[in-house]
mmCIF file as gemmi writes it, N, C-alpha and C atoms, coordinates in Angstrom:
data_model
loop_
_atom_site.group_PDB
_atom_site.id
_atom_site.type_symbol
_atom_site.label_atom_id
_atom_site.label_alt_id
_atom_site.label_comp_id
_atom_site.label_asym_id
_atom_site.label_entity_id
_atom_site.label_seq_id
_atom_site.pdbx_PDB_ins_code
_atom_site.Cartn_x
_atom_site.Cartn_y
_atom_site.Cartn_z
_atom_site.occupancy
_atom_site.B_iso_or_equiv
_atom_site.pdbx_formal_charge
_atom_site.auth_seq_id
_atom_site.auth_asym_id
_atom_site.pdbx_PDB_model_num
ATOM 1 N N . MET Axp A 1 ? 104.997 99.541 90.987 1 0 ? 1 A 1
ATOM 2 C CA . MET Axp A 1 ? 106.393 99.231 90.562 1 0 ? 1 A 1
ATOM 3 C C . MET Axp A 1 ? 107.412 100.48 90.885 1 0 ? 1 A 1
ATOM 4 N N . GLY Axp A 2 ? 108.594 100.031 91.309 1 0 ? 2 A 1
ATOM 5 C CA . GLY Axp A 2 ? 109.723 100.966 91.729 1 0 ? 2 A 1
ATOM 6 C C . GLY Axp A 2 ? 110.78 101.116 90.762 1 0 ? 2 A 1
ATOM 7 N N . ARG Axp A 3 ? 111.222 102.373 90.786 1 0 ? 3 A 1
ATOM 8 C CA . ARG Axp A 3 ? 112.338 102.696 89.627 1 0 ? 3 A 1
ATOM 9 C C . ARG Axp A 3 ? 113.578 101.981 90.153 1 0 ? 3 A 1
ATOM 10 N N . LEU Axp A 4 ? 114.208 101.489 88.983 1 0 ? 4 A 1
ATOM 11 C CA . LEU Axp A 4 ? 115.713 100.97 89.328 1 0 ? 4 A 1
ATOM 12 C C . LEU Axp A 4 ? 116.565 102.161 90.105 1 0 ? 4 A 1
ATOM 13 N N . ASP Axp A 5 ? 116.544 103.546 89.704 1 0 ? 5 A 1
ATOM 14 C CA . ASP Axp A 5 ? 117.292 104.198 90.438 1 0 ? 5 A 1
ATOM 15 C C . ASP Axp A 5 ? 117.142 104.623 91.812 1 0 ? 5 A 1
ATOM 16 N N . PHE Axp A 6 ? 115.803 104.451 92.061 1 0 ? 6 A 1
ATOM 17 C CA . PHE Axp A 6 ? 115.267 104.359 93.553 1 0 ? 6 A 1
ATOM 18 C C . PHE Axp A 6 ? 115.865 103.297 94.32 1 0 ? 6 A 1
ATOM 19 N N . LEU Axp A 7 ? 115.563 102.222 93.814 1 0 ? 7 A 1
ATOM 20 C CA . LEU Axp A 7 ? 116.377 100.853 94.513 1 0 ? 7 A 1
ATOM 21 C C . LEU Axp A 7 ? 118.006 101.114 94.619 1 0 ? 7 A 1
ATOM 22 N N . ARG Axp A 8 ? 118.452 101.585 93.51 1 0 ? 8 A 1
ATOM 23 C CA . ARG Axp A 8 ? 120.114 101.729 93.67 1 0 ? 8 A 1
ATOM 24 C C . ARG Axp A 8 ? 120.281 102.533 94.748 1 0 ? 8 A 1
ATOM 25 N N . ASN Axp A 9 ? 119.79 103.632 94.77 1 0 ? 9 A 1
ATOM 26 C CA . ASN Axp A 9 ? 119.992 104.793 95.829 1 0 ? 9 A 1
ATOM 27 C C . ASN Axp A 9 ? 119.597 104.209 97.371 1 0 ? 9 A 1
ATOM 28 N N . SER Axp A 10 ? 118.602 103.443 97.238 1 0 ? 10 A 1
ATOM 29 C CA . SER Axp A 10 ? 117.97 103.023 98.668 1 0 ? 10 A 1
ATOM 30 C C . SER Axp A 10 ? 119.021 101.92 99.08 1 0 ? 10 A 1
ATOM 31 N N . VAL Axp A 11 ? 119.844 101.147 98.18 1 0 ? 11 A 1
ATOM 32 C CA . VAL Axp A 11 ? 120.586 100.027 98.975 1 0 ? 11 A 1
ATOM 33 C C . VAL Axp A 11 ? 122.233 100.44 98.712 1 0 ? 11 A 1
ATOM 34 N N . GLY Axp A 12 ? 122.29 101.649 98.094 1 0 ? 12 A 1
ATOM 35 C CA . GLY Axp A 12 ? 123.647 102.107 98.005 1 0 ? 12 A 1
ATOM 36 C C . GLY Axp A 12 ? 124.63 101.268 97.234 1 0 ? 12 A 1
ATOM 37 N N . THR Axp A 13 ? 124.194 100.801 95.884 1 0 ? 13 A 1
ATOM 38 C CA . THR Axp A 13 ? 125.148 99.94 95.008 1 0 ? 13 A 1
ATOM 39 C C . THR Axp A 13 ? 125.369 100.662 94.197 1 0 ? 13 A 1
ATOM 40 N N . SER Axp A 14 ? 126.215 99.721 93.056 1 0 ? 14 A 1
ATOM 41 C CA . SER Axp A 14 ? 126.415 100.764 91.748 1 0 ? 14 A 1
ATOM 42 C C . SER Axp A 14 ? 125.417 100.009 90.719 1 0 ? 14 A 1
ATOM 43 N N . ASP Axp A 15 ? 125.341 100.58 89.585 1 0 ? 15 A 1
ATOM 44 C CA . ASP Axp A 15 ? 124.363 100.217 88.401 1 0 ? 15 A 1
ATOM 45 C C . ASP Axp A 15 ? 124.522 98.781 88.331 1 0 ? 15 A 1
ATOM 46 N N . SER Axp A 16 ? 125.809 98.447 87.963 1 0 ? 16 A 1
ATOM 47 C CA . SER Axp A 16 ? 126.123 97.115 87.382 1 0 ? 16 A 1
ATOM 48 C C . SER Axp A 16 ? 125.718 96.161 88.365 1 0 ? 16 A 1
ATOM 49 N N . ALA Axp A 17 ? 126.255 96.241 89.589 1 0 ? 17 A 1
ATOM 50 C CA . ALA Axp A 17 ? 125.811 95.32 90.75 1 0 ? 17 A 1
ATOM 51 C C . ALA Axp A 17 ? 124.584 95.381 90.784 1 0 ? 17 A 1
ATOM 52 N N . LEU Axp A 18 ? 123.63 96.158 90.992 1 0 ? 18 A 1
ATOM 53 C CA . LEU Axp A 18 ? 122.156 96.158 90.927 1 0 ? 18 A 1
ATOM 54 C C . LEU Axp A 18 ? 121.31 95.334 89.81 1 0 ? 18 A 1
ATOM 55 N N . SER Axp A 19 ? 122.118 95.7 88.553 1 0 ? 19 A 1
ATOM 56 C CA . SER Axp A 19 ? 121.459 95.171 87.34 1 0 ? 19 A 1
ATOM 57 C C . SER Axp A 19 ? 121.802 93.55 87.369 1 0 ? 19 A 1
ATOM 58 N N . LYS Axp A 20 ? 122.82 93.086 87.884 1 0 ? 20 A 1
ATOM 59 C CA . LYS Axp A 20 ? 122.836 91.616 87.987 1 0 ? 20 A 1
ATOM 60 C C . LYS Axp A 20 ? 122.218 91.176 88.985 1 0 ? 20 A 1
ATOM 61 N N . GLN Axp A 21 ? 121.916 91.615 90.042 1 0 ? 21 A 1
ATOM 62 C CA . GLN Axp A 21 ? 121.091 91.17 91.148 1 0 ? 21 A 1
ATOM 63 C C . GLN Axp A 21 ? 119.731 91.37 90.997 1 0 ? 21 A 1
ATOM 64 N N . VAL Axp A 22 ? 119.211 92.413 90.168 1 0 ? 22 A 1
ATOM 65 C CA . VAL Axp A 22 ? 117.904 92.132 89.54 1 0 ? 22 A 1
ATOM 66 C C . VAL Axp A 22 ? 117.738 91.119 88.281 1 0 ? 22 A 1
ATOM 67 N N . SER Axp A 23 ? 118.878 90.937 87.645 1 0 ? 23 A 1
ATOM 68 C CA . SER Axp A 23 ? 118.537 89.931 86.672 1 0 ? 23 A 1
ATOM 69 C C . SER Axp A 23 ? 118.351 88.654 87.065 1 0 ? 23 A 1
ATOM 70 N N . ALA Axp A 24 ? 119.094 88.288 88.363 1 0 ? 24 A 1
ATOM 71 C CA . ALA Axp A 24 ? 118.939 87.185 88.918 1 0 ? 24 A 1
ATOM 72 C C . ALA Axp A 24 ? 117.62 86.793 89.626 1 0 ? 24 A 1
ATOM 73 N N . LEU Axp A 25 ? 117.445 87.976 90.171 1 0 ? 25 A 1
ATOM 74 C CA . LEU Axp A 25 ? 116.018 87.856 90.887 1 0 ? 25 A 1
ATOM 75 C C . LEU Axp A 25 ? 114.972 87.647 89.952 1 0 ? 25 A 1
ATOM 76 N N . ALA Axp A 26 ? 114.897 88.121 88.519 1 0 ? 26 A 1
ATOM 77 C CA . ALA Axp A 26 ? 113.839 87.963 87.496 1 0 ? 26 A 1
ATOM 78 C C . ALA Axp A 26 ? 114.021 86.703 87.168 1 0 ? 26 A 1
ATOM 79 N N . ALA Axp A 27 ? 115.248 86.071 86.809 1 0 ? 27 A 1
ATOM 80 C CA . ALA Axp A 27 ? 115.413 85.047 86.353 1 0 ? 27 A 1
ATOM 81 C C . ALA Axp A 27 ? 114.818 83.574 87.24 1 0 ? 27 A 1
ATOM 82 N N . ALA Axp A 28 ? 114.87 84.013 88.665 1 0 ? 28 A 1
ATOM 83 C CA . ALA Axp A 28 ? 114.31 83.238 89.894 1 0 ? 28 A 1
ATOM 84 C C . ALA Axp A 28 ? 112.907 83.389 89.908 1 0 ? 28 A 1
ATOM 85 N N . GLY Axp A 29 ? 112.184 84.291 88.964 1 0 ? 29 A 1
ATOM 86 C CA . GLY Axp A 29 ? 110.715 84.577 89.289 1 0 ? 29 A 1
ATOM 87 C C . GLY Axp A 29 ? 110.412 85.278 90.429 1 0 ? 29 A 1
ATOM 88 N N . TYR Axp A 30 ? 111.306 86.038 91.068 1 0 ? 30 A 1
ATOM 89 C CA . TYR Axp A 30 ? 110.821 86.835 92.138 1 0 ? 30 A 1
ATOM 90 C C . TYR Axp A 30 ? 110.691 88.303 91.887 1 0 ? 30 A 1
ATOM 91 N N . VAL Axp A 31 ? 111.012 88.71 90.864 1 0 ? 31 A 1
ATOM 92 C CA . VAL Axp A 31 ? 110.637 90.34 90.586 1 0 ? 31 A 1
ATOM 93 C C . VAL Axp A 31 ? 110.182 90.31 89.057 1 0 ? 31 A 1
ATOM 94 N N . VAL Axp A 32 ? 109.597 91.158 88.787 1 0 ? 32 A 1
ATOM 95 C CA . VAL Axp A 32 ? 109.077 91.745 87.256 1 0 ? 32 A 1
ATOM 96 C C . VAL Axp A 32 ? 109.772 92.811 86.717 1 0 ? 32 A 1
ATOM 97 N N . VAL Axp A 33 ? 110.424 92.837 85.814 1 0 ? 33 A 1
ATOM 98 C CA . VAL Axp A 33 ? 110.923 94.028 85.362 1 0 ? 33 A 1
ATOM 99 C C . VAL Axp A 33 ? 110.321 94.528 84.081 1 0 ? 33 A 1
ATOM 100 N N . ARG Axp A 34 ? 110.168 95.779 83.979 1 0 ? 34 A 1
ATOM 101 C CA . ARG Axp A 34 ? 109.569 96.432 82.742 1 0 ? 34 A 1
ATOM 102 C C . ARG Axp A 34 ? 110.152 97.479 82.508 1 0 ? 34 A 1
ATOM 103 N N . ARG Axp A 35 ? 110.708 97.777 81.337 1 0 ? 35 A 1
ATOM 104 C CA . ARG Axp A 35 ? 111.569 98.985 80.692 1 0 ? 35 A 1
ATOM 105 C C . ARG Axp A 35 ? 110.638 99.908 79.922 1 0 ? 35 A 1
ATOM 106 N N . GLY Axp A 36 ? 110.692 101.086 80.1 1 0 ? 36 A 1
ATOM 107 C CA . GLY Axp A 36 ? 109.909 102.181 79.383 1 0 ? 36 A 1
ATOM 108 C C . GLY Axp A 36 ? 110.756 103.255 79.253 1 0 ? 36 A 1
ATOM 109 N N . GLN Axp A 37 ? 110.117 104.252 78.429 1 0 ? 37 A 1
ATOM 110 C CA . GLN Axp A 37 ? 110.625 105.554 78.342 1 0 ? 37 A 1
ATOM 111 C C . GLN Axp A 37 ? 109.893 106.697 78.852 1 0 ? 37 A 1
ATOM 112 N N . ASP Axp A 38 ? 110.099 107.698 79.685 1 0 ? 38 A 1
ATOM 113 C CA . ASP Axp A 38 ? 109.479 108.816 79.935 1 0 ? 38 A 1
ATOM 114 C C . ASP Axp A 38 ? 110.049 109.848 79.234 1 0 ? 38 A 1
ATOM 115 N N . LYS Axp A 39 ? 109.653 111.196 79.472 1 0 ? 39 A 1
ATOM 116 C CA . LYS Axp A 39 ? 109.891 112.203 78.683 1 0 ? 39 A 1
ATOM 117 C C . LYS Axp A 39 ? 111.229 112.489 78.396 1 0 ? 39 A 1
ATOM 118 N N . ARG Axp A 40 ? 112.196 112.218 79.121 1 0 ? 40 A 1
ATOM 119 C CA . ARG Axp A 40 ? 113.816 112.403 79.056 1 0 ? 40 A 1
ATOM 120 C C . ARG Axp A 40 ? 114.551 111.365 78.795 1 0 ? 40 A 1
ATOM 121 N N . ALA Axp A 41 ? 114.33 110.143 79.588 1 0 ? 41 A 1
ATOM 122 C CA . ALA Axp A 41 ? 115.308 108.938 79.468 1 0 ? 41 A 1
ATOM 123 C C . ALA Axp A 41 ? 114.448 107.74 79.662 1 0 ? 41 A 1
ATOM 124 N N . ARG Axp A 42 ? 115.269 106.604 79.428 1 0 ? 42 A 1
ATOM 125 C CA . ARG Axp A 42 ? 114.699 105.262 79.432 1 0 ? 42 A 1
ATOM 126 C C . ARG Axp A 42 ? 114.448 104.778 81.125 1 0 ? 42 A 1
ATOM 127 N N . ARG Axp A 43 ? 113.63 104.178 81.539 1 0 ? 43 A 1
ATOM 128 C CA . ARG Axp A 43 ? 113.519 103.961 82.804 1 0 ? 43 A 1
ATOM 129 C C . ARG Axp A 43 ? 113.485 102.452 83.04 1 0 ? 43 A 1
ATOM 130 N N . THR Axp A 44 ? 113.808 101.873 83.974 1 0 ? 44 A 1
ATOM 131 C CA . THR Axp A 44 ? 113.575 100.471 84.142 1 0 ? 44 A 1
ATOM 132 C C . THR Axp A 44 ? 112.85 100.422 85.629 1 0 ? 44 A 1
ATOM 133 N N . TYR Axp A 45 ? 111.69 99.659 85.694 1 0 ? 45 A 1
ATOM 134 C CA . TYR Axp A 45 ? 110.799 99.296 86.864 1 0 ? 45 A 1
ATOM 135 C C . TYR Axp A 45 ? 110.904 98.216 87.408 1 0 ? 45 A 1
ATOM 136 N N . VAL Axp A 46 ? 110.829 97.907 88.675 1 0 ? 46 A 1
ATOM 137 C CA . VAL Axp A 46 ? 111.1 96.452 89.216 1 0 ? 46 A 1
ATOM 138 C C . VAL Axp A 46 ? 109.823 96.371 90.156 1 0 ? 46 A 1
ATOM 139 N N . GLN Axp A 47 ? 109.057 95.177 90.146 1 0 ? 47 A 1
ATOM 140 C CA . GLN Axp A 47 ? 107.844 94.828 90.907 1 0 ? 47 A 1
ATOM 141 C C . GLN Axp A 47 ? 108.329 93.706 91.619 1 0 ? 47 A 1
ATOM 142 N N . LEU Axp A 48 ? 108.123 93.614 92.959 1 0 ? 48 A 1
ATOM 143 C CA . LEU Axp A 48 ? 107.886 92.03 93.7 1 0 ? 48 A 1
ATOM 144 C C . LEU Axp A 48 ? 106.895 91.266 92.969 1 0 ? 48 A 1
ATOM 145 N N . ALA Axp A 49 ? 107.184 89.834 92.537 1 0 ? 49 A 1
ATOM 146 C CA . ALA Axp A 49 ? 106.247 89.124 92.112 1 0 ? 49 A 1
ATOM 147 C C . ALA Axp A 49 ? 105.821 88.356 93.143 1 0 ? 49 A 1
ATOM 148 N N . PRO Axp A 50 ? 104.512 87.428 93.157 1 0 ? 50 A 1
ATOM 149 C CA . PRO Axp A 50 ? 104.018 86.758 94.287 1 0 ? 50 A 1
ATOM 150 C C . PRO Axp A 50 ? 105.021 85.7 94.747 1 0 ? 50 A 1
ATOM 151 N N . ARG Axp A 51 ? 105.801 85.156 93.897 1 0 ? 51 A 1
ATOM 152 C CA . ARG Axp A 51 ? 106.775 84.142 94.356 1 0 ? 51 A 1
ATOM 153 C C . ARG Axp A 51 ? 107.78 85.04 95.132 1 0 ? 51 A 1
ATOM 154 N N . GLY Axp A 52 ? 108.369 86.122 94.95 1 0 ? 52 A 1
ATOM 155 C CA . GLY Axp A 52 ? 109.082 87.012 95.317 1 0 ? 52 A 1
ATOM 156 C C . GLY Axp A 52 ? 108.94 87.227 96.777 1 0 ? 52 A 1
ATOM 157 N N . ARG Axp A 53 ? 107.537 87.687 97.006 1 0 ? 53 A 1
ATOM 158 C CA . ARG Axp A 53 ? 106.976 88.005 98.204 1 0 ? 53 A 1
ATOM 159 C C . ARG Axp A 53 ? 106.984 87 99.185 1 0 ? 53 A 1
ATOM 160 N N . SER Axp A 54 ? 106.396 85.67 98.81 1 0 ? 54 A 1
ATOM 161 C CA . SER Axp A 54 ? 106.647 84.467 99.583 1 0 ? 54 A 1
ATOM 162 C C . SER Axp A 54 ? 108.087 84.118 100.001 1 0 ? 54 A 1
ATOM 163 N N . ALA Axp A 55 ? 108.827 84.102 99.004 1 0 ? 55 A 1
ATOM 164 C CA . ALA Axp A 55 ? 110.323 83.963 99.653 1 0 ? 55 A 1
ATOM 165 C C . ALA Axp A 55 ? 110.581 84.871 100.56 1 0 ? 55 A 1
ATOM 166 N N . PHE Axp A 56 ? 110.365 86.236 100.242 1 0 ? 56 A 1
ATOM 167 C CA . PHE Axp A 56 ? 111.001 87.231 101.402 1 0 ? 56 A 1
ATOM 168 C C . PHE Axp A 56 ? 110.252 86.759 102.742 1 0 ? 56 A 1
ATOM 169 N N . GLN Axp A 57 ? 109.045 86.675 102.531 1 0 ? 57 A 1
ATOM 170 C CA . GLN Axp A 57 ? 108.21 86.178 104.062 1 0 ? 57 A 1
ATOM 171 C C . GLN Axp A 57 ? 108.819 85.065 104.715 1 0 ? 57 A 1
ATOM 172 N N . ARG Axp A 58 ? 109.214 84.141 103.931 1 0 ? 58 A 1
ATOM 173 C CA . ARG Axp A 58 ? 109.894 82.908 104.653 1 0 ? 58 A 1
ATOM 174 C C . ARG Axp A 58 ? 111.435 83.312 105.148 1 0 ? 58 A 1
ATOM 175 N N . HIS Axp A 59 ? 112.011 84.088 104.329 1 0 ? 59 A 1
ATOM 176 C CA . HIS Axp A 59 ? 113.453 84.609 104.912 1 0 ? 59 A 1
ATOM 177 C C . HIS Axp A 59 ? 113.217 85.621 106.247 1 0 ? 59 A 1
ATOM 178 N N . ALA Axp A 60 ? 112.467 86.547 105.872 1 0 ? 60 A 1
ATOM 179 C CA . ALA Axp A 60 ? 112.152 87.203 107.136 1 0 ? 60 A 1
ATOM 180 C C . ALA Axp A 60 ? 111.75 86.415 108.499 1 0 ? 60 A 1
ATOM 181 N N . ALA Axp A 61 ? 111.016 85.455 108.291 1 0 ? 61 A 1
ATOM 182 C CA . ALA Axp A 61 ? 110.516 84.43 109.512 1 0 ? 61 A 1
ATOM 183 C C . ALA Axp A 61 ? 111.678 83.765 110.045 1 0 ? 61 A 1
ATOM 184 N N . ALA Axp A 62 ? 112.33 83.29 109.028 1 0 ? 62 A 1
ATOM 185 C CA . ALA Axp A 62 ? 113.766 82.5 109.364 1 0 ? 62 A 1
ATOM 186 C C . ALA Axp A 62 ? 114.501 83.511 110.394 1 0 ? 62 A 1
ATOM 187 N N . LEU Axp A 63 ? 114.827 84.722 109.805 1 0 ? 63 A 1
ATOM 188 C CA . LEU Axp A 63 ? 115.41 85.554 110.596 1 0 ? 63 A 1
ATOM 189 C C . LEU Axp A 63 ? 115.119 86.031 111.852 1 0 ? 63 A 1
ATOM 190 N N . GLU Axp A 64 ? 113.687 86.112 112.092 1 0 ? 64 A 1
ATOM 191 C CA . GLU Axp A 64 ? 112.825 86.327 113.453 1 0 ? 64 A 1
ATOM 192 C C . GLU Axp A 64 ? 113.314 85.156 114.227 1 0 ? 64 A 1
ATOM 193 N N . ARG Axp A 65 ? 113.368 84.114 113.622 1 0 ? 65 A 1
ATOM 194 C CA . ARG Axp A 65 ? 113.491 82.539 114.64 1 0 ? 65 A 1
ATOM 195 C C . ARG Axp A 65 ? 114.847 82.903 114.825 1 0 ? 65 A 1
ATOM 196 N N . ILE Axp A 66 ? 115.791 83.289 114.253 1 0 ? 66 A 1
ATOM 197 C CA . ILE Axp A 66 ? 117.166 83.474 114.734 1 0 ? 66 A 1
ATOM 198 C C . ILE Axp A 66 ? 117.587 84.428 115.74 1 0 ? 66 A 1
ATOM 199 N N . VAL Axp A 67 ? 116.687 85.495 115.661 1 0 ? 67 A 1
ATOM 200 C CA . VAL Axp A 67 ? 117.076 86.518 116.516 1 0 ? 67 A 1
ATOM 201 C C . VAL Axp A 67 ? 116.339 86.091 117.832 1 0 ? 67 A 1
ATOM 202 N N . ALA Axp A 68 ? 115.039 85.405 117.92 1 0 ? 68 A 1
ATOM 203 C CA . ALA Axp A 68 ? 114.452 85 118.976 1 0 ? 68 A 1
ATOM 204 C C . ALA Axp A 68 ? 115.267 83.93 119.86 1 0 ? 68 A 1
ATOM 205 N N . LEU Axp A 69 ? 116.174 82.995 118.983 1 0 ? 69 A 1
ATOM 206 C CA . LEU Axp A 69 ? 117.092 82.047 119.489 1 0 ? 69 A 1
ATOM 207 C C . LEU Axp A 69 ? 118.202 82.679 120.34 1 0 ? 69 A 1
ATOM 208 N N . ALA Axp A 70 ? 118.624 83.807 119.691 1 0 ? 70 A 1
ATOM 209 C CA . ALA Axp A 70 ? 119.912 84.805 120.215 1 0 ? 70 A 1
ATOM 210 C C . ALA Axp A 70 ? 119.232 85.546 121.39 1 0 ? 70 A 1
ATOM 211 N N . ARG Axp A 71 ? 118.035 85.771 121.388 1 0 ? 71 A 1
ATOM 212 C CA . ARG Axp A 71 ? 117.579 86.45 122.714 1 0 ? 71 A 1
ATOM 213 C C . ARG Axp A 71 ? 117.596 85.773 123.87 1 0 ? 71 A 1
ATOM 214 N N . ASP Axp A 72 ? 116.885 84.351 123.486 1 0 ? 72 A 1
ATOM 215 C CA . ASP Axp A 72 ? 116.805 83.287 124.547 1 0 ? 72 A 1
ATOM 216 C C . ASP Axp A 72 ? 118.112 82.895 125.074 1 0 ? 72 A 1
ATOM 217 N N . SER Axp A 73 ? 119.093 82.782 124.268 1 0 ? 73 A 1
ATOM 218 C CA . SER Axp A 73 ? 120.226 82.402 124.725 1 0 ? 73 A 1
ATOM 219 C C . SER Axp A 73 ? 120.879 83.63 125.541 1 0 ? 73 A 1
ATOM 220 N N . ALA Axp A 74 ? 121.064 84.971 125.223 1 0 ? 74 A 1
ATOM 221 C CA . ALA Axp A 74 ? 121.567 85.813 125.871 1 0 ? 74 A 1
ATOM 222 C C . ALA Axp A 74 ? 120.57 86.171 127.446 1 0 ? 74 A 1
ATOM 223 N N . ASP Axp A 75 ? 119.553 85.467 127.268 1 0 ? 75 A 1
ATOM 224 C CA . ASP Axp A 75 ? 118.76 85.727 128.686 1 0 ? 75 A 1
ATOM 225 C C . ASP Axp A 75 ? 119.123 84.774 129.756 1 0 ? 75 A 1
ATOM 226 N N . ARG Axp A 76 ? 119.65 83.725 129.096 1 0 ? 76 A 1
ATOM 227 C CA . ARG Axp A 76 ? 120.127 82.484 130.052 1 0 ? 76 A 1
ATOM 228 C C . ARG Axp A 76 ? 121.182 82.843 131.066 1 0 ? 76 A 1
ATOM 229 N N . PRO Axp A 77 ? 121.075 82.635 132.255 1 0 ? 77 A 1
ATOM 230 C CA . PRO Axp A 77 ? 122.649 82.811 133.101 1 0 ? 77 A 1
ATOM 231 C C . PRO Axp A 77 ? 123.57 81.953 132.741 1 0 ? 77 A 1
ATOM 232 N N . ALA Axp A 78 ? 124.79 82.488 132.732 1 0 ? 78 A 1
ATOM 233 C CA . ALA Axp A 78 ? 126.063 82.089 132.243 1 0 ? 78 A 1
ATOM 234 C C . ALA Axp A 78 ? 126.215 80.437 132.255 1 0 ? 78 A 1
ATOM 235 N N . ALA Axp A 79 ? 126.043 80.016 133.689 1 0 ? 79 A 1
ATOM 236 C CA . ALA Axp A 79 ? 126.039 78.504 133.82 1 0 ? 79 A 1
ATOM 237 C C . ALA Axp A 79 ? 125.418 77.704 133.041 1 0 ? 79 A 1
ATOM 238 N N . ASP Axp A 80 ? 123.977 78.086 132.417 1 0 ? 80 A 1
ATOM 239 C CA . ASP Axp A 80 ? 123.137 77.347 131.659 1 0 ? 80 A 1
ATOM 240 C C . ASP Axp A 80 ? 123.939 77.255 130.234 1 0 ? 80 A 1
ATOM 241 N N . GLN Axp A 81 ? 124.489 78.219 129.888 1 0 ? 81 A 1
ATOM 242 C CA . GLN Axp A 81 ? 125.006 78.415 128.537 1 0 ? 81 A 1
ATOM 243 C C . GLN Axp A 81 ? 126.559 77.462 128.402 1 0 ? 81 A 1
ATOM 244 N N . GLN Axp A 82 ? 126.945 76.582 129.238 1 0 ? 82 A 1
ATOM 245 C CA . GLN Axp A 82 ? 127.907 75.886 128.982 1 0 ? 82 A 1
ATOM 246 C C . GLN Axp A 82 ? 127.747 74.727 128.404 1 0 ? 82 A 1
């Protein structure tokens, strides 16, 4: 599980924006959220759920297909692109 403050710093967003996104991902079943207390402060931990991992893999595969199509298009001579 990753700490929410690590995620916030990694993606460079505000606490409120990240909280909204994590809530939406949790509602969709993509992440599991656990709240706890350490010695000094309350902590929120987020873990990718199996459904979220599958959705991410599908999304990444779609992006890879887009990149491949863009490369193929860029490699064709200009006359072929008209």
